[in-house]
MARVEXVO-768644 format. One record per residue (C-alpha): residue number from 1; x, y, z. Coordinates in Angstrom, 3 decimals. Layout:
<sites>
+-----+----------+----------+----------+
! num !        x !        y !        z !
+-----+----------+----------+----------+
! NUM !        X !        Y !        Z !
...
+-----+----------+----------+----------+
</sites>
This chain:
<sites>
+-----+----------+----------+----------+
! num !        x !        y !        z !
+-----+----------+----------+----------+
!   1 !  -79.255 !  288.870 ! -149.213 !
!   2 !  -79.843 !  287.033 ! -152.363 !
!   3 !  -77.596 !  284.792 ! -154.817 !
!   4 !  -75.715 !  286.842 ! -157.494 !
!   5 !  -76.156 !  285.699 ! -161.244 !
!   6 !  -73.376 !  286.346 ! -161.670 !
!   7 !  -72.532 !  282.978 ! -159.849 !
!   8 !  -73.496 !  280.769 ! -162.445 !
!   9 !  -72.390 !  283.475 ! -165.610 !
!  10 !  -75.284 !  285.623 ! -165.883 !
!  11 !  -76.004 !  289.094 ! -166.317 !
!  12 !  -75.967 !  291.132 ! -163.271 !
!  13 !  -77.578 !  294.172 ! -162.329 !
!  14 !  -75.996 !  293.870 ! -158.711 !
!  15 !  -72.697 !  293.417 ! -160.443 !
!  16 !  -73.190 !  296.345 ! -162.762 !
!  17 !  -74.716 !  298.381 ! -160.503 !
!  18 !  -71.202 !  297.921 ! -157.990 !
!  19 !  -68.974 !  298.375 ! -160.827 !
!  20 !  -70.924 !  301.812 ! -162.004 !
!  21 !  -70.516 !  303.501 ! -158.352 !
!  22 !  -67.282 !  302.038 ! -157.399 !
!  23 !  -65.410 !  303.630 ! -160.366 !
!  24 !  -67.205 !  307.129 ! -159.704 !
!  25 !  -65.725 !  310.225 ! -159.530 !
!  26 !  -68.291 !  311.246 ! -156.176 !
!  27 !  -67.238 !  309.943 ! -153.044 !
!  28 !  -71.298 !  309.365 ! -152.080 !
!  29 !  -71.613 !  307.136 ! -155.041 !
!  30 !  -68.571 !  305.493 ! -153.854 !
!  31 !  -70.448 !  305.076 ! -150.464 !
!  32 !  -73.141 !  303.333 ! -152.686 !
!  33 !  -71.527 !  300.448 ! -153.955 !
!  34 !  -71.638 !  299.112 ! -150.477 !
!  35 !  -74.617 !  298.535 ! -150.888 !
!  36 !  -74.558 !  295.852 ! -154.031 !
!  37 !  -71.280 !  294.260 ! -153.167 !
!  38 !  -70.506 !  290.482 ! -152.548 !
!  39 !  -69.896 !  287.802 ! -149.882 !
!  40 !  -68.826 !  284.118 ! -150.805 !
!  41 !  -70.783 !  282.063 ! -148.391 !
!  42 !  -69.787 !  278.087 ! -148.703 !
!  43 !  -72.004 !  275.062 ! -146.663 !
!  44 !  -71.110 !  271.628 ! -145.667 !
!  45 !  -72.154 !  268.501 ! -143.865 !
!  46 !  -70.436 !  268.109 ! -140.864 !
!  47 !  -70.815 !  265.526 ! -138.096 !
!  48 !  -70.494 !  266.788 ! -134.246 !
!  49 !  -68.048 !  264.761 ! -132.053 !
!  50 !  -67.679 !  267.194 ! -129.488 !
!  51 !  -70.468 !  270.217 ! -128.114 !
!  52 !  -70.686 !  271.187 ! -124.528 !
!  53 !  -72.482 !  273.843 ! -124.624 !
!  54 !  -75.410 !  271.300 ! -126.612 !
!  55 !  -74.795 !  267.798 ! -125.866 !
!  56 !  -77.526 !  266.400 ! -127.739 !
!  57 !  -76.216 !  267.432 ! -130.837 !
!  58 !  -73.360 !  264.972 ! -130.444 !
!  59 !  -73.317 !  262.216 ! -133.281 !
!  60 !  -75.716 !  263.842 ! -135.531 !
!  61 !  -74.863 !  265.488 ! -139.334 !
!  62 !  -75.870 !  268.973 ! -139.428 !
!  63 !  -75.472 !  271.654 ! -142.320 !
!  64 !  -72.658 !  273.980 ! -141.475 !
!  65 !  -72.784 !  277.601 ! -143.155 !
!  66 !  -69.348 !  279.690 ! -143.703 !
!  67 !  -67.290 !  282.137 ! -145.055 !
!  68 !  -64.352 !  282.341 ! -146.995 !
!  69 !  -61.823 !  281.937 ! -143.995 !
!  70 !  -63.491 !  278.565 ! -143.682 !
!  71 !  -63.006 !  277.554 ! -147.250 !
!  72 !  -59.508 !  278.862 ! -147.764 !
!  73 !  -58.483 !  276.318 ! -144.666 !
!  74 !  -60.326 !  273.462 ! -146.091 !
!  75 !  -58.114 !  274.402 ! -149.439 !
!  76 !  -54.976 !  274.721 ! -147.478 !
!  77 !  -55.966 !  271.328 ! -145.645 !
!  78 !  -56.185 !  269.423 ! -149.352 !
!  79 !  -53.788 !  271.478 ! -151.344 !
!  80 !  -51.004 !  272.405 ! -149.119 !
!  81 !  -47.809 !  274.382 ! -150.187 !
!  82 !  -45.872 !  271.870 ! -147.964 !
!  83 !  -46.386 !  268.608 ! -146.773 !
!  84 !  -49.286 !  266.065 ! -147.591 !
!  85 !  -52.693 !  267.241 ! -148.973 !
!  86 !  -55.447 !  265.410 ! -146.977 !
!  87 !  -58.999 !  265.053 ! -147.690 !
!  88 !  -61.302 !  266.348 ! -144.867 !
!  89 !  -63.935 !  264.610 ! -146.127 !
!  90 !  -63.131 !  261.110 ! -145.774 !
!  91 !  -65.205 !  258.983 ! -144.183 !
!  92 !  -62.457 !  256.838 ! -142.319 !
!  93 !  -59.494 !  259.262 ! -142.334 !
!  94 !  -60.996 !  262.819 ! -141.223 !
!  95 !  -59.839 !  265.387 ! -139.092 !
!  96 !  -61.837 !  267.149 ! -136.087 !
!  97 !  -61.904 !  270.374 ! -137.010 !
!  98 !  -61.969 !  272.940 ! -133.690 !
!  99 !  -64.825 !  275.567 ! -134.628 !
! 100 !  -63.112 !  278.937 ! -132.225 !
! 101 !  -64.954 !  281.899 ! -132.697 !
! 102 !  -63.922 !  285.153 ! -131.563 !
! 103 !  -64.881 !  288.517 ! -132.033 !
! 104 !  -62.916 !  291.292 ! -133.716 !
! 105 !  -64.317 !  294.440 ! -134.629 !
! 106 !  -67.887 !  293.527 ! -133.438 !
! 107 !  -67.508 !  290.374 ! -136.143 !
! 108 !  -67.165 !  286.880 ! -136.174 !
! 109 !  -63.469 !  286.113 ! -136.631 !
! 110 !  -62.237 !  282.649 ! -137.479 !
! 111 !  -58.484 !  282.885 ! -137.524 !
! 112 !  -58.047 !  280.181 ! -134.680 !
! 113 !  -60.346 !  277.581 ! -136.130 !
! 114 !  -58.027 !  274.399 ! -137.381 !
! 115 !  -57.978 !  271.093 ! -138.164 !
! 116 !  -56.381 !  268.658 ! -135.234 !
! 117 !  -54.333 !  266.401 ! -135.491 !
! 118 !  -56.112 !  263.060 ! -134.939 !
! 119 !  -57.910 !  261.513 ! -137.591 !
! 120 !  -61.329 !  259.948 ! -136.235 !
! 121 !  -63.746 !  258.295 ! -138.501 !
! 122 !  -67.633 !  258.754 ! -138.932 !
! 123 !  -69.311 !  257.519 ! -135.709 !
! 124 !  -72.654 !  255.346 ! -135.754 !
! 125 !  -74.145 !  255.055 ! -132.756 !
! 126 !  -71.437 !  255.625 ! -130.429 !
! 127 !  -69.276 !  253.306 ! -132.806 !
! 128 !  -66.730 !  254.106 ! -134.766 !
! 129 !  -66.878 !  252.731 ! -138.027 !
! 130 !  -64.723 !  250.345 ! -140.061 !
! 131 !  -64.022 !  249.873 ! -143.825 !
! 132 !  -66.466 !  246.394 ! -143.666 !
! 133 !  -69.210 !  245.897 ! -145.876 !
! 134 !  -71.780 !  245.504 ! -142.722 !
! 135 !  -70.315 !  249.142 ! -141.746 !
! 136 !  -70.500 !  250.463 ! -144.949 !
! 137 !  -74.047 !  249.605 ! -145.008 !
! 138 !  -74.567 !  251.236 ! -141.688 !
! 139 !  -73.021 !  254.465 ! -143.365 !
! 140 !  -74.704 !  254.497 ! -146.272 !
! 141 !  -77.839 !  254.510 ! -144.511 !
! 142 !  -76.995 !  256.855 ! -142.114 !
! 143 !  -75.849 !  259.361 ! -144.865 !
! 144 !  -79.392 !  259.129 ! -146.903 !
! 145 !  -80.868 !  260.524 ! -143.493 !
! 146 !  -78.767 !  263.828 ! -143.777 !
! 147 !  -79.449 !  267.144 ! -144.122 !
! 148 !  -80.040 !  268.413 ! -148.080 !
! 149 !  -77.700 !  270.708 ! -149.190 !
! 150 !  -79.500 !  271.564 ! -152.603 !
! 151 !  -81.387 !  274.827 ! -150.643 !
! 152 !  -77.771 !  276.266 ! -150.405 !
! 153 !  -77.274 !  275.868 ! -153.894 !
! 154 !  -77.512 !  279.166 ! -156.435 !
! 155 !  -80.940 !  279.890 ! -156.825 !
! 156 !  -82.114 !  281.776 ! -159.799 !
! 157 !  -84.335 !  284.985 ! -159.231 !
! 158 !  -88.079 !  284.227 ! -159.064 !
! 159 !  -90.797 !  287.381 ! -159.688 !
! 160 !  -90.907 !  287.916 ! -155.560 !
! 161 !  -86.803 !  288.160 ! -155.856 !
! 162 !  -86.601 !  290.686 ! -158.947 !
! 163 !  -89.440 !  292.650 ! -156.639 !
! 164 !  -87.061 !  292.885 ! -153.989 !
! 165 !  -83.955 !  294.024 ! -155.884 !
! 166 !  -86.080 !  296.234 ! -157.264 !
! 167 !  -87.284 !  297.763 ! -154.230 !
! 168 !  -83.876 !  298.172 ! -152.354 !
! 169 !  -82.691 !  300.252 ! -155.413 !
! 170 !  -85.465 !  302.668 ! -155.335 !
! 171 !  -84.542 !  303.218 ! -151.683 !
! 172 !  -81.033 !  302.893 ! -152.179 !
! 173 !  -79.898 !  305.020 ! -155.608 !
! 174 !  -81.027 !  307.904 ! -156.203 !
! 175 !  -82.718 !  309.061 ! -160.016 !
! 176 !  -85.955 !  307.507 ! -161.615 !
! 177 !  -83.578 !  307.024 ! -164.859 !
! 178 !  -81.138 !  304.559 ! -163.265 !
! 179 !  -83.794 !  302.641 ! -161.575 !
! 180 !  -86.056 !  302.168 ! -164.467 !
! 181 !  -83.175 !  300.727 ! -165.714 !
! 182 !  -82.136 !  298.489 ! -163.646 !
! 183 !  -85.701 !  297.227 ! -163.656 !
! 184 !  -85.609 !  296.654 ! -167.301 !
! 185 !  -82.140 !  294.655 ! -166.345 !
! 186 !  -83.979 !  292.505 ! -163.706 !
! 187 !  -86.848 !  291.512 ! -166.071 !
! 188 !  -84.169 !  290.516 ! -168.469 !
! 189 !  -82.137 !  288.373 ! -165.089 !
! 190 !  -85.308 !  286.742 ! -163.723 !
! 191 !  -85.520 !  282.817 ! -163.963 !
! 192 !  -87.788 !  281.514 ! -166.959 !
! 193 !  -89.613 !  279.631 ! -164.811 !
! 194 !  -90.544 !  283.310 ! -163.300 !
! 195 !  -91.046 !  284.569 ! -166.540 !
! 196 !  -91.148 !  282.109 ! -169.680 !
! 197 !  -89.387 !  284.514 ! -172.020 !
! 198 !  -86.559 !  282.961 ! -174.560 !
! 199 !  -83.094 !  283.484 ! -172.410 !
! 200 !  -80.780 !  286.283 ! -173.785 !
! 201 !  -77.714 !  285.717 ! -174.528 !
! 202 !  -74.624 !  285.663 ! -171.646 !
! 203 !  -72.891 !  289.647 ! -171.612 !
! 204 !  -69.751 !  289.001 ! -169.363 !
! 205 !  -68.850 !  292.101 ! -166.979 !
! 206 !  -66.069 !  292.836 ! -164.439 !
! 207 !  -66.463 !  290.161 ! -161.448 !
! 208 !  -67.264 !  291.604 ! -157.904 !
! 209 !  -64.137 !  291.616 ! -155.494 !
! 210 !  -65.370 !  289.511 ! -152.360 !
! 211 !  -66.382 !  291.040 ! -149.493 !
! 212 !  -64.231 !  289.226 ! -146.275 !
! 213 !  -65.310 !  291.536 ! -143.082 !
! 214 !  -64.468 !  288.776 ! -140.532 !
! 215 !  -64.151 !  286.036 ! -142.971 !
! 216 !  -66.829 !  284.032 ! -142.063 !
! 217 !  -70.859 !  284.786 ! -142.472 !
! 218 !  -71.095 !  287.954 ! -139.874 !
! 219 !  -74.532 !  288.458 ! -140.883 !
! 220 !  -75.609 !  285.480 ! -139.563 !
! 221 !  -75.787 !  284.770 ! -136.068 !
! 222 !  -73.418 !  281.677 ! -135.700 !
! 223 !  -73.917 !  281.545 ! -131.931 !
! 224 !  -77.608 !  280.666 ! -132.370 !
! 225 !  -77.453 !  279.343 ! -135.570 !
! 226 !  -81.150 !  276.900 ! -135.585 !
! 227 !  -81.058 !  277.403 ! -131.651 !
! 228 !  -78.177 !  276.000 ! -131.028 !
! 229 !  -74.236 !  277.383 ! -129.898 !
! 230 !  -71.826 !  276.900 ! -132.259 !
! 231 !  -68.960 !  278.333 ! -130.052 !
! 232 !  -65.720 !  276.001 ! -129.391 !
! 233 !  -67.041 !  272.855 ! -131.096 !
! 234 !  -65.436 !  269.990 ! -132.904 !
! 235 !  -66.526 !  269.071 ! -135.946 !
! 236 !  -65.402 !  265.748 ! -137.747 !
! 237 !  -65.964 !  267.016 ! -141.769 !
! 238 !  -68.121 !  264.453 ! -143.796 !
+-----+----------+----------+----------+
</sites>
């Protein structure tokens, strides 16, 4: 997968290719559109408070990448249709989040994931933190050592990404004229750091629909993420 430039409002050859084939009268071309569909990805820092499969992870802050279903559960907690809103990332009032993954039609399914009712503050070295000056200092030092989320931000295309996209299109789409047009668009889309050209004005195009499938990151093997098991764990969101 590559980051779609439409994420930050830039012209996207991937988006254009999707709609070109999606709106085609040809069933074969409509099928090609699946190669350029979009899936939303998110990532958060979480503290693991229970993990029977990998107890050495308990207490650690780790990066958890997730899909739109988990994102919607977070949004429902912060902006519920009924009841009081709750901030899942509150350091002192965060609710544990039960991660229960099942397989549905071959894909990871996250429907059974949910927030628990209890509220648990961040835990450092086996002690629950309080809103004291001493504990706030411990929390600050603890969080400064947490993983960096910047690598999960949108990444501009460099020349290597551009070449990869062009190669995928050449192997997927028949017709040299289309490929030549796409490669020209890619050269205009690639990040300025990789190709020092004047930035082109942003062109608006029809947005891609989000492909949900199982609702998580089905292409990521969450059963073996970083060598750790993510099945039936409890997370205290930070």
